[in-house]
SEDO-534336 format. One record per residue (C-alpha): residue number from 0; x, y, z. Coordinates in steps of 0.2 Angstrom, whole numbers, plus 5000, padded with zeros to 4 digits. Each point is the difference from the previous one (the first is absolute). Last residue first. Example, Ala and Ser with C-alpha at 12.3 -4.5 7.8 and 13.67 -1.06 7.14 Angstrom:
! SEDO-534336
+-----+------+------+------+
! pos !   px !   py !   pz !
+-----+------+------+------+
!   1 ! 5068 ! 4995 ! 5036 !
!   0 ! 4994 ! 4983 ! 5003 !
+-----+------+------+------+
//
This chain:
! SEDO-534336
+-----+------+------+------+
! pos !   px !   py !   pz !
+-----+------+------+------+
! 491 ! 5075 ! 4958 ! 5061 !
! 490 ! 4999 ! 4982 ! 5004 !
! 489 ! 5011 ! 4987 ! 4992 !
! 488 ! 4996 ! 4982 ! 5005 !
! 487 ! 5012 ! 4989 ! 4990 !
! 486 ! 4997 ! 4982 ! 4994 !
! 485 ! 5013 ! 4986 ! 4997 !
! 484 ! 4999 ! 4996 ! 5019 !
! 483 ! 5019 ! 4997 ! 5003 !
! 482 ! 5005 ! 4993 ! 5017 !
! 481 ! 5016 ! 5004 ! 5009 !
! 480 ! 5008 ! 4990 ! 5014 !
! 479 ! 5015 ! 5009 ! 5008 !
! 478 ! 5016 ! 4992 ! 5004 !
! 477 ! 5010 ! 5016 ! 4999 !
! 476 ! 5010 ! 4995 ! 4984 !
! 475 ! 4984 ! 4991 ! 4993 !
! 474 ! 4990 ! 5016 ! 5001 !
! 473 ! 5014 ! 5010 ! 4991 !
! 472 ! 5001 ! 4987 ! 4987 !
! 471 ! 4981 ! 5001 ! 4997 !
! 470 ! 5000 ! 5019 ! 5000 !
! 469 ! 5014 ! 5000 ! 4987 !
! 468 ! 4991 ! 4986 ! 4990 !
! 467 ! 4985 ! 5011 ! 4998 !
! 466 ! 5010 ! 5012 ! 4990 !
! 465 ! 4989 ! 5000 ! 4985 !
! 464 ! 4986 ! 5003 ! 5012 !
! 463 ! 4985 ! 4988 ! 4999 !
! 462 ! 4998 ! 4996 ! 5019 !
! 461 ! 4984 ! 5004 ! 5009 !
! 460 ! 5006 ! 5001 ! 5018 !
! 459 ! 5000 ! 4990 ! 5016 !
! 458 ! 5015 ! 5000 ! 5012 !
! 457 ! 5004 ! 4990 ! 5015 !
! 456 ! 5015 ! 5001 ! 5012 !
! 455 ! 5000 ! 5018 ! 5005 !
! 454 ! 5013 ! 5004 ! 5013 !
! 453 ! 5005 ! 5018 ! 4997 !
! 452 ! 5015 ! 4997 ! 4989 !
! 451 ! 4990 ! 4988 ! 4990 !
! 450 ! 4987 ! 5013 ! 4996 !
! 449 ! 5013 ! 5012 ! 4994 !
! 448 ! 5008 ! 4987 ! 4989 !
! 447 ! 4983 ! 4995 ! 4993 !
! 446 ! 4996 ! 5018 ! 4996 !
! 445 ! 5017 ! 5002 ! 4992 !
! 444 ! 4999 ! 4985 ! 4988 !
! 443 ! 4995 ! 5009 ! 4984 !
! 442 ! 4984 ! 5004 ! 4991 !
! 441 ! 4990 ! 4992 ! 5014 !
! 440 ! 4982 ! 4995 ! 4994 !
! 439 ! 4984 ! 5009 ! 5005 !
! 438 ! 4988 ! 5000 ! 5014 !
! 437 ! 5013 ! 4995 ! 5013 !
! 436 ! 4998 ! 4989 ! 5015 !
! 435 ! 5013 ! 4997 ! 5014 !
! 434 ! 4995 ! 4985 ! 5011 !
! 433 ! 5001 ! 4999 ! 5019 !
! 432 ! 5002 ! 4982 ! 5006 !
! 431 ! 5019 ! 5001 ! 5002 !
! 430 ! 4999 ! 5016 ! 5011 !
! 429 ! 4996 ! 5018 ! 4998 !
! 428 ! 4987 ! 5009 ! 5012 !
! 427 ! 4990 ! 5016 ! 5002 !
! 426 ! 5007 ! 5005 ! 4983 !
! 425 ! 5001 ! 5019 ! 4997 !
! 424 ! 5019 ! 5001 ! 4995 !
! 423 ! 4997 ! 4984 ! 4989 !
! 422 ! 4985 ! 5007 ! 4991 !
! 421 ! 5008 ! 5017 ! 4997 !
! 420 ! 5016 ! 4992 ! 4994 !
! 419 ! 4991 ! 4988 ! 4988 !
! 418 ! 4991 ! 5015 ! 4993 !
! 417 ! 5016 ! 5009 ! 4997 !
! 416 ! 5008 ! 4984 ! 4992 !
! 415 ! 4985 ! 4999 ! 4988 !
! 414 ! 5003 ! 5017 ! 4992 !
! 413 ! 4988 ! 5015 ! 4998 !
! 412 ! 4991 ! 4996 ! 5017 !
! 411 ! 4982 ! 4998 ! 5001 !
! 410 ! 4998 ! 4988 ! 5015 !
! 409 ! 5011 ! 4991 ! 5013 !
! 408 ! 4990 ! 4990 ! 5012 !
! 407 ! 5006 ! 4990 ! 5015 !
! 406 ! 4993 ! 4986 ! 5011 !
! 405 ! 4985 ! 4995 ! 4990 !
! 404 ! 4990 ! 4987 ! 5009 !
! 403 ! 4997 ! 4982 ! 5005 !
! 402 ! 5012 ! 4989 ! 4990 !
! 401 ! 5014 ! 5013 ! 5000 !
! 400 ! 5001 ! 5015 ! 4989 !
! 399 ! 5012 ! 5013 ! 4993 !
! 398 ! 4996 ! 5012 ! 4987 !
! 397 ! 5008 ! 5007 ! 4984 !
! 396 ! 4990 ! 5011 ! 4988 !
! 395 ! 5006 ! 5011 ! 4986 !
! 394 ! 4986 ! 5002 ! 4998 !
! 393 ! 4984 ! 5004 ! 5011 !
! 392 ! 4995 ! 4986 ! 5011 !
! 391 ! 4984 ! 4990 ! 4996 !
! 390 ! 5008 ! 4986 ! 4990 !
! 389 ! 5013 ! 4999 ! 5014 !
! 388 ! 4987 ! 4993 ! 5012 !
! 387 ! 4996 ! 4984 ! 4991 !
! 386 ! 5018 ! 4996 ! 4997 !
! 385 ! 5003 ! 5003 ! 5019 !
! 384 ! 4988 ! 4987 ! 5005 !
! 383 ! 5008 ! 4987 ! 4988 !
! 382 ! 5018 ! 5005 ! 5005 !
! 381 ! 4996 ! 4998 ! 5019 !
! 380 ! 4992 ! 4983 ! 4998 !
! 379 ! 5014 ! 4994 ! 4989 !
! 378 ! 5012 ! 5005 ! 5013 !
! 377 ! 4991 ! 4991 ! 5013 !
! 376 ! 5000 ! 4984 ! 4989 !
! 375 ! 5018 ! 5002 ! 4997 !
! 374 ! 5007 ! 5007 ! 4984 !
! 373 ! 5012 ! 4990 ! 4990 !
! 372 ! 5019 ! 5005 ! 4999 !
! 371 ! 5009 ! 4998 ! 4984 !
! 370 ! 4990 ! 5015 ! 4992 !
! 369 ! 4987 ! 5002 ! 4986 !
! 368 ! 4985 ! 4993 ! 5009 !
! 367 ! 4986 ! 5002 ! 4987 !
! 366 ! 4982 ! 5004 ! 5002 !
! 365 ! 4986 ! 4992 ! 4992 !
! 364 ! 4997 ! 4987 ! 5014 !
! 363 ! 4999 ! 5014 ! 5013 !
! 362 ! 4986 ! 5007 ! 4990 !
! 361 ! 5001 ! 5016 ! 4990 !
! 360 ! 4986 ! 5014 ! 5002 !
! 359 ! 4989 ! 5010 ! 4989 !
! 358 ! 4990 ! 5014 ! 5008 !
! 357 ! 5009 ! 5014 ! 4992 !
! 356 ! 4985 ! 5010 ! 4994 !
! 355 ! 4997 ! 5000 ! 4982 !
! 354 ! 5006 ! 5016 ! 4991 !
! 353 ! 4993 ! 5017 ! 4995 !
! 352 ! 5010 ! 5016 ! 4997 !
! 351 ! 4991 ! 5017 ! 4999 !
! 350 ! 4999 ! 5015 ! 4989 !
! 349 ! 5007 ! 5018 ! 4996 !
! 348 ! 5011 ! 5002 ! 5015 !
! 347 ! 5000 ! 4983 ! 5008 !
! 346 ! 4986 ! 4991 ! 5010 !
! 345 ! 5003 ! 4982 ! 5007 !
! 344 ! 4986 ! 4988 ! 4998 !
! 343 ! 5001 ! 4982 ! 5007 !
! 342 ! 4990 ! 4985 ! 4994 !
! 341 ! 4989 ! 4987 ! 5009 !
! 340 ! 4997 ! 4984 ! 4990 !
! 339 ! 5009 ! 4990 ! 5014 !
! 338 ! 4987 ! 5005 ! 5013 !
! 337 ! 5006 ! 4994 ! 5017 !
! 336 ! 4986 ! 4999 ! 5013 !
! 335 ! 5003 ! 5008 ! 5017 !
! 334 ! 4983 ! 5008 ! 5002 !
! 333 ! 5002 ! 5017 ! 5008 !
! 332 ! 4994 ! 5007 ! 5016 !
! 331 ! 5008 ! 5017 ! 5003 !
! 330 ! 5002 ! 5009 ! 5017 !
! 329 ! 5006 ! 5018 ! 4999 !
! 328 ! 5007 ! 5007 ! 5017 !
! 327 ! 4994 ! 5017 ! 5003 !
! 326 ! 4988 ! 4999 ! 5015 !
! 325 ! 5010 ! 4988 ! 5010 !
! 324 ! 4987 ! 4990 ! 5011 !
! 323 ! 4996 ! 4992 ! 4984 !
! 322 ! 5014 ! 4987 ! 5002 !
! 321 ! 4993 ! 4993 ! 5017 !
! 320 ! 4981 ! 4999 ! 4995 !
! 319 ! 5005 ! 4993 ! 4982 !
! 318 ! 5010 ! 4986 ! 5008 !
! 317 ! 4985 ! 4995 ! 5010 !
! 316 ! 4989 ! 5000 ! 4985 !
! 315 ! 5013 ! 4989 ! 4991 !
! 314 ! 5009 ! 5008 ! 4986 !
! 313 ! 5001 ! 4991 ! 4983 !
! 312 ! 5011 ! 4998 ! 4984 !
! 311 ! 5012 ! 5012 ! 5007 !
! 310 ! 5008 ! 5017 ! 4997 !
! 309 ! 5005 ! 5012 ! 5014 !
! 308 ! 5004 ! 5018 ! 4995 !
! 307 ! 5009 ! 5015 ! 5008 !
! 306 ! 5008 ! 4991 ! 5015 !
! 305 ! 5006 ! 5007 ! 5017 !
! 304 ! 5003 ! 4985 ! 5010 !
! 303 ! 4990 ! 4994 ! 5016 !
! 302 ! 4984 ! 4997 ! 4990 !
! 301 ! 5009 ! 4987 ! 4989 !
! 300 ! 5005 ! 4989 ! 5015 !
! 299 ! 4982 ! 5001 ! 5007 !
! 298 ! 4993 ! 4996 ! 4983 !
! 297 ! 5011 ! 4985 ! 4999 !
! 296 ! 4992 ! 4993 ! 5016 !
! 295 ! 4983 ! 5005 ! 4996 !
! 294 ! 4999 ! 4992 ! 4983 !
! 293 ! 5007 ! 5006 ! 4983 !
! 292 ! 4995 ! 4987 ! 4987 !
! 291 ! 5014 ! 4993 ! 4989 !
! 290 ! 5010 ! 5007 ! 4985 !
! 289 ! 5007 ! 5016 ! 5009 !
! 288 ! 5005 ! 5016 ! 4992 !
! 287 ! 5007 ! 5014 ! 5011 !
! 286 ! 5004 ! 5018 ! 4994 !
! 285 ! 5012 ! 5011 ! 5009 !
! 284 ! 5000 ! 5014 ! 5013 !
! 283 ! 5013 ! 4991 ! 5011 !
! 282 ! 5005 ! 4984 ! 4990 !
! 281 ! 5017 ! 5008 ! 4997 !
! 280 ! 5006 ! 4999 ! 5018 !
! 279 ! 4995 ! 4982 ! 5004 !
! 278 ! 5009 ! 4993 ! 4985 !
! 277 ! 5000 ! 4981 ! 4999 !
! 276 ! 4993 ! 4999 ! 5017 !
! 275 ! 4983 ! 5006 ! 4994 !
! 274 ! 4999 ! 4988 ! 4985 !
! 273 ! 5005 ! 4986 ! 5012 !
! 272 ! 4986 ! 5005 ! 5013 !
! 271 ! 4988 ! 5002 ! 4985 !
! 270 ! 5003 ! 4982 ! 4995 !
! 269 ! 4998 ! 4994 ! 5018 !
! 268 ! 4983 ! 5008 ! 5001 !
! 267 ! 4995 ! 4994 ! 4983 !
! 266 ! 5003 ! 4982 ! 5006 !
! 265 ! 5013 ! 4987 ! 4996 !
! 264 ! 5011 ! 5013 ! 4994 !
! 263 ! 5006 ! 5012 ! 4986 !
! 262 ! 5008 ! 5017 ! 5001 !
! 261 ! 5003 ! 5015 ! 4988 !
! 260 ! 5008 ! 5016 ! 5006 !
! 259 ! 5004 ! 5017 ! 4991 !
! 258 ! 4991 ! 4996 ! 4984 !
! 257 ! 5003 ! 5014 ! 4988 !
! 256 ! 4987 ! 5012 ! 4993 !
! 255 ! 5003 ! 5014 ! 5012 !
! 254 ! 4999 ! 4988 ! 5015 !
! 253 ! 4992 ! 4983 ! 4999 !
! 252 ! 4998 ! 4987 ! 5014 !
! 251 ! 4995 ! 4983 ! 4994 !
! 250 ! 4993 ! 4986 ! 5012 !
! 249 ! 4998 ! 4982 ! 4994 !
! 248 ! 4990 ! 4984 ! 5005 !
! 247 ! 5005 ! 4987 ! 4988 !
! 246 ! 4995 ! 5002 ! 4981 !
! 245 ! 5011 ! 5014 ! 4996 !
! 244 ! 5000 ! 5010 ! 4984 !
! 243 ! 4984 ! 5010 ! 5005 !
! 242 ! 5010 ! 5009 ! 5013 !
! 241 ! 5011 ! 5008 ! 4987 !
! 240 ! 4986 ! 5007 ! 4989 !
! 239 ! 4990 ! 5006 ! 5016 !
! 238 ! 5015 ! 5010 ! 5006 !
! 237 ! 5003 ! 5008 ! 4984 !
! 236 ! 4982 ! 5005 ! 4998 !
! 235 ! 5000 ! 5007 ! 5018 !
! 234 ! 5015 ! 5010 ! 4996 !
! 233 ! 4992 ! 5008 ! 4984 !
! 232 ! 4984 ! 5003 ! 5009 !
! 231 ! 5008 ! 5008 ! 5015 !
! 230 ! 5010 ! 5011 ! 4989 !
! 229 ! 4985 ! 5008 ! 4992 !
! 228 ! 4991 ! 5001 ! 5017 !
! 227 ! 4987 ! 4988 ! 5006 !
! 226 ! 4985 ! 5010 ! 5008 !
! 225 ! 4999 ! 4999 ! 5019 !
! 224 ! 4998 ! 4984 ! 5010 !
! 223 ! 4989 ! 4984 ! 5001 !
! 222 ! 4992 ! 4986 ! 4990 !
! 221 ! 5007 ! 5004 ! 4983 !
! 220 ! 4994 ! 4986 ! 4989 !
! 219 ! 5013 ! 4998 ! 4986 !
! 218 ! 4994 ! 5000 ! 4982 !
! 217 ! 5013 ! 5013 ! 4994 !
! 216 ! 5014 ! 4991 ! 5010 !
! 215 ! 4996 ! 4985 ! 4991 !
! 214 ! 4994 ! 4982 ! 5005 !
! 213 ! 4982 ! 5006 ! 5002 !
! 212 ! 4998 ! 5005 ! 4982 !
! 211 ! 4993 ! 5017 ! 4998 !
! 210 ! 5010 ! 5004 ! 4985 !
! 209 ! 5005 ! 5016 ! 4990 !
! 208 ! 5001 ! 5010 ! 5015 !
! 207 ! 5006 ! 5018 ! 4997 !
! 206 ! 5009 ! 5008 ! 5015 !
! 205 ! 5003 ! 5018 ! 5000 !
! 204 ! 5015 ! 5012 ! 5002 !
! 203 ! 5006 ! 5018 ! 5001 !
! 202 ! 5018 ! 5002 ! 5003 !
! 201 ! 5007 ! 5014 ! 5011 !
! 200 ! 4996 ! 4990 ! 5016 !
! 199 ! 5012 ! 4986 ! 4995 !
! 198 ! 4997 ! 4982 ! 4993 !
! 197 ! 4983 ! 5006 ! 4995 !
! 196 ! 4988 ! 5011 ! 5009 !
! 195 ! 4984 ! 4999 ! 5010 !
! 194 ! 4993 ! 4987 ! 4989 !
! 193 ! 4986 ! 5001 ! 4988 !
! 192 ! 4991 ! 4984 ! 4997 !
! 191 ! 4995 ! 4994 ! 4983 !
! 190 ! 4990 ! 4984 ! 4998 !
! 189 ! 4984 ! 5008 ! 5006 !
! 188 ! 4991 ! 4993 ! 4985 !
! 187 ! 4996 ! 5018 ! 4995 !
! 186 ! 5017 ! 5006 ! 5002 !
! 185 ! 5009 ! 4986 ! 4992 !
! 184 ! 4989 ! 5000 ! 4985 !
! 183 ! 5002 ! 5019 ! 4997 !
! 182 ! 5019 ! 4998 ! 5001 !
! 181 ! 4999 ! 4985 ! 4988 !
! 180 ! 4991 ! 5011 ! 4988 !
! 179 ! 5013 ! 5013 ! 5000 !
! 178 ! 5014 ! 4988 ! 4999 !
! 177 ! 4992 ! 4992 ! 4985 !
! 176 ! 4996 ! 5017 ! 4992 !
! 175 ! 5019 ! 5004 ! 5000 !
! 174 ! 5006 ! 4983 ! 4994 !
! 173 ! 4987 ! 5001 ! 4987 !
! 172 ! 5006 ! 5016 ! 4994 !
! 171 ! 5019 ! 4995 ! 5001 !
! 170 ! 4996 ! 4986 ! 4988 !
! 169 ! 4992 ! 5012 ! 4988 !
! 168 ! 5015 ! 5011 ! 5000 !
! 167 ! 5011 ! 4985 ! 4994 !
! 166 ! 4987 ! 4997 ! 4986 !
! 165 ! 5001 ! 5018 ! 4995 !
! 164 ! 5019 ! 4998 ! 4998 !
! 163 ! 4997 ! 4985 ! 4989 !
! 162 ! 4987 ! 5009 ! 4990 !
! 161 ! 5011 ! 5014 ! 4995 !
! 160 ! 5002 ! 5018 ! 5006 !
! 159 ! 5016 ! 5001 ! 4990 !
! 158 ! 4997 ! 5015 ! 4989 !
! 157 ! 5015 ! 5009 ! 5007 !
! 156 ! 4990 ! 5014 ! 5007 !
! 155 ! 4987 ! 4988 ! 5007 !
! 154 ! 5013 ! 4989 ! 5007 !
! 153 ! 5008 ! 5014 ! 5009 !
! 152 ! 4984 ! 5006 ! 5007 !
! 151 ! 4996 ! 4982 ! 5006 !
! 150 ! 5017 ! 4998 ! 5008 !
! 149 ! 4998 ! 5016 ! 5010 !
! 148 ! 4983 ! 4996 ! 5007 !
! 147 ! 5004 ! 4982 ! 5005 !
! 146 ! 5006 ! 5005 ! 5018 !
! 145 ! 4983 ! 5009 ! 5002 !
! 144 ! 4993 ! 4982 ! 5002 !
! 143 ! 4982 ! 4996 ! 4994 !
! 142 ! 5001 ! 5002 ! 4981 !
! 141 ! 4989 ! 4992 ! 4986 !
! 140 ! 5004 ! 5002 ! 4982 !
! 139 ! 4986 ! 4995 ! 4988 !
! 138 ! 5000 ! 4990 ! 4984 !
! 137 ! 5007 ! 4983 ! 5003 !
! 136 ! 4998 ! 5004 ! 5019 !
! 135 ! 4981 ! 4998 ! 4998 !
! 134 ! 4998 ! 4989 ! 5016 !
! 133 ! 5011 ! 5013 ! 5009 !
! 132 ! 4989 ! 5014 ! 4994 !
! 131 ! 4984 ! 4992 ! 5007 !
! 130 ! 5009 ! 4994 ! 5016 !
! 129 ! 5006 ! 5018 ! 5003 !
! 128 ! 4984 ! 5008 ! 4996 !
! 127 ! 4990 ! 4989 ! 5012 !
! 126 ! 5013 ! 5001 ! 5014 !
! 125 ! 4998 ! 5019 ! 4999 !
! 124 ! 4981 ! 5001 ! 4999 !
! 123 ! 4997 ! 4990 ! 5015 !
! 122 ! 5012 ! 5006 ! 5014 !
! 121 ! 4996 ! 4994 ! 5017 !
! 120 ! 5003 ! 5015 ! 5011 !
! 119 ! 4982 ! 5003 ! 5004 !
! 118 ! 4999 ! 4982 ! 5007 !
! 117 ! 5014 ! 5002 ! 5012 !
! 116 ! 4993 ! 5016 ! 5007 !
! 115 ! 4983 ! 4991 ! 5002 !
! 114 ! 5009 ! 4985 ! 5009 !
! 113 ! 5007 ! 5012 ! 5012 !
! 112 ! 5019 ! 5004 ! 5002 !
! 111 ! 5005 ! 5003 ! 5018 !
! 110 ! 5015 ! 4989 ! 4999 !
! 109 ! 5006 ! 5010 ! 4985 !
! 108 ! 5009 ! 4987 ! 4989 !
! 107 ! 4983 ! 4998 ! 4991 !
! 106 ! 5003 ! 5016 ! 4990 !
! 105 ! 5018 ! 4997 ! 4995 !
! 104 ! 4995 ! 4982 ! 4995 !
! 103 ! 4988 ! 5008 ! 4987 !
! 102 ! 5015 ! 5008 ! 4991 !
! 101 ! 4990 ! 5011 ! 4988 !
! 100 ! 5002 ! 4992 ! 4983 !
!  99 ! 5012 ! 5004 ! 4986 !
!  98 ! 4994 ! 5005 ! 4983 !
!  97 ! 5007 ! 5005 ! 4984 !
!  96 ! 4990 ! 4994 ! 4985 !
!  95 ! 5006 ! 5003 ! 4983 !
!  94 ! 4993 ! 4998 ! 4982 !
!  93 ! 4982 ! 5004 ! 5002 !
!  92 ! 4990 ! 4999 ! 4984 !
!  91 ! 4986 ! 5012 ! 4997 !
!  90 ! 4981 ! 4996 ! 5002 !
!  89 ! 4987 ! 5007 ! 4988 !
!  88 ! 4989 ! 4985 ! 5003 !
!  87 ! 5000 ! 4995 ! 4981 !
!  86 ! 5018 ! 5004 ! 4999 !
!  85 ! 5004 ! 4989 ! 5015 !
!  84 ! 4989 ! 4986 ! 4992 !
!  83 ! 5010 ! 5002 ! 4984 !
!  82 ! 5016 ! 4998 ! 5009 !
!  81 ! 4995 ! 4984 ! 5009 !
!  80 ! 4993 ! 4993 ! 4983 !
!  79 ! 5017 ! 5004 ! 4992 !
!  78 ! 5009 ! 4988 ! 5012 !
!  77 ! 5019 ! 5003 ! 5001 !
!  76 ! 4996 ! 5015 ! 5011 !
!  75 ! 4993 ! 4989 ! 5014 !
!  74 ! 4990 ! 5013 ! 5009 !
!  73 ! 5002 ! 4999 ! 5019 !
!  72 ! 5006 ! 5017 ! 5005 !
!  71 ! 4988 ! 5011 ! 4989 !
!  70 ! 4986 ! 4989 ! 5004 !
!  69 ! 5004 ! 5001 ! 5018 !
!  68 ! 5001 ! 5019 ! 5001 !
!  67 ! 4985 ! 5005 ! 4989 !
!  66 ! 4991 ! 4984 ! 5006 !
!  65 ! 5000 ! 5008 ! 5018 !
!  64 ! 5006 ! 4995 ! 5017 !
!  63 ! 5013 ! 5015 ! 5000 !
!  62 ! 4989 ! 5011 ! 5011 !
!  61 ! 4989 ! 4990 ! 5012 !
!  60 ! 5005 ! 5000 ! 5019 !
!  59 ! 5005 ! 5018 ! 4998 !
!  58 ! 4988 ! 5006 ! 5014 !
!  57 ! 4985 ! 4990 ! 4992 !
!  56 ! 5002 ! 5008 ! 4983 !
!  55 ! 5014 ! 5007 ! 4988 !
!  54 ! 4992 ! 5008 ! 4985 !
!  53 ! 4997 ! 4992 ! 4983 !
!  52 ! 5006 ! 5005 ! 4984 !
!  51 ! 5012 ! 4986 ! 5001 !
!  50 ! 5016 ! 5008 ! 4994 !
!  49 ! 4996 ! 5017 ! 5007 !
!  48 ! 4995 ! 4992 ! 5016 !
!  47 ! 5018 ! 4992 ! 5000 !
!  46 ! 5005 ! 5018 ! 5003 !
!  45 ! 5013 ! 5008 ! 4988 !
!  44 ! 5018 ! 5004 ! 5003 !
!  43 ! 5012 ! 5014 ! 4994 !
!  42 ! 5014 ! 5000 ! 5013 !
!  41 ! 5003 ! 5016 ! 5009 !
!  40 ! 5007 ! 4993 ! 5016 !
!  39 ! 4983 ! 5004 ! 5009 !
!  38 ! 4991 ! 4992 ! 4986 !
!  37 ! 5010 ! 4984 ! 5002 !
!  36 ! 4998 ! 4999 ! 5019 !
!  35 ! 4981 ! 5004 ! 4998 !
!  34 ! 4998 ! 4986 ! 4987 !
!  33 ! 5009 ! 4987 ! 5012 !
!  32 ! 4989 ! 5005 ! 5015 !
!  31 ! 4984 ! 4997 ! 4991 !
!  30 ! 5000 ! 4993 ! 4982 !
!  29 ! 5010 ! 4999 ! 4985 !
!  28 ! 5001 ! 5001 ! 4981 !
!  27 ! 5015 ! 5005 ! 4990 !
!  26 ! 5002 ! 5002 ! 4981 !
!  25 ! 5017 ! 4993 ! 4994 !
!  24 ! 5010 ! 5010 ! 4988 !
!  23 ! 5017 ! 4995 ! 5005 !
!  22 ! 5002 ! 5017 ! 5009 !
!  21 ! 4984 ! 4996 ! 5010 !
!  20 ! 5008 ! 4983 ! 5005 !
!  19 ! 5015 ! 5009 ! 5006 !
!  18 ! 4990 ! 5012 ! 5011 !
!  17 ! 4990 ! 4985 ! 5007 !
!  16 ! 5016 ! 4991 ! 5005 !
!  15 ! 5007 ! 5016 ! 5008 !
!  14 ! 4984 ! 5002 ! 5010 !
!  13 ! 4998 ! 4982 ! 5005 !
!  12 ! 5018 ! 4998 ! 5007 !
!  11 ! 4993 ! 4995 ! 5017 !
!  10 ! 4982 ! 5001 ! 5000 !
!   9 ! 4997 ! 4984 ! 5009 !
!   8 ! 4981 ! 4999 ! 5000 !
!   7 ! 4999 ! 5001 ! 4982 !
!   6 ! 4987 ! 5004 ! 4986 !
!   5 ! 5006 ! 5003 ! 4983 !
!   4 ! 4991 ! 4995 ! 4984 !
!   3 ! 5009 ! 5001 ! 4984 !
!   2 ! 4994 ! 5005 ! 4982 !
!   1 ! 5010 ! 4999 ! 4984 !
!   0 ! 4996 ! 5015 ! 4989 !
+-----+------+------+------+
//
């Protein structure tokens, strides 16, 4: 009879799977809670101790770590000497290993977990069996996910449990053990921080630091305030990424992952004033990122506003004395270095996406003026500032900017005209020196016409639509200057 070892933390579907294996003439061996669950369901199952002829010892720490288990798993059945050695030692072949590991991260998510508790929840025998069986996938089937049970049974019935399929299962094994090991590493390195909750109170969450670089949110030095929340961390990262794009003194205010005000100036105090004036309502309870030292004068201004987080490369001692009078405000000291090797990870169901950060910019010399009217210097300044900002606004994004600040932001609409309407309706000013900035091209001339009807005289956009000429013609009709960048800045 073929032999299978079953020892699972996630017992979903294991009884039905075990019954099916029994009907297919598999002899089952198990341990602990899995064995009890199978016995209670009336499944014939033997203890691993019957396989090893050795009792569990050390409170179960040693039970599957035995040659009778690993010899049966690891034997290369194409090598006669391996099979001879098994016969000499009276060891039987093991054909299937079904193991999934206790979710270590669930244990350490408890803020009261002790190091001793964490150590006791480090599985040794499970990962060892999995790795051994996965290594020998040419001969042994290894299963970690209950979702694979039905397909395995069907393939056994139809004689299709082939090497290619077992290789696919092997990859899943090492993904499973890798995630498990990473959780352990993160806990003992102190890289994993349990958060009060995620985006909403019904969602659990934690922060895993994969870097301690001083130019990242993960490597920031928190000088004051309560623990950062899930949303604080995301918003702070968005603010940091944007403020780093500017060389001159710049202030960025972020709310719900979108900038609500961006200002530049000769001094950081002037830059913050421009950012505040851009939208003095939305900044309330927001995240502020500054690319210069916070001194006493700026600290007094910041102290007068309700802010969640303030980010800066440095705070003077006098500034800290002022800002720390508020118990909960978070103060983060962060290096403003740009790392062009940084990547972004976005989780999706069943995996994640990876991409380079959108740090590439286009110089004025690389852009093209597509219209009859050439931009003035004031319009160029407005467009170049806005082009940096629009890369951090959720698509479809249309913003208005002048040479010193954003003056209207339209984010996240399903069509570009909708975003333009929001930006224009919320604009604090519109004149010849205010530019309309779009993160993507105009598929038709309607956005340009709407902008013209509301007094816009300068537009910057990527271009690249098959109907670019419609937008150019519309701009020429209204005497608007339009610049094409040749690069888009979608952000979802």
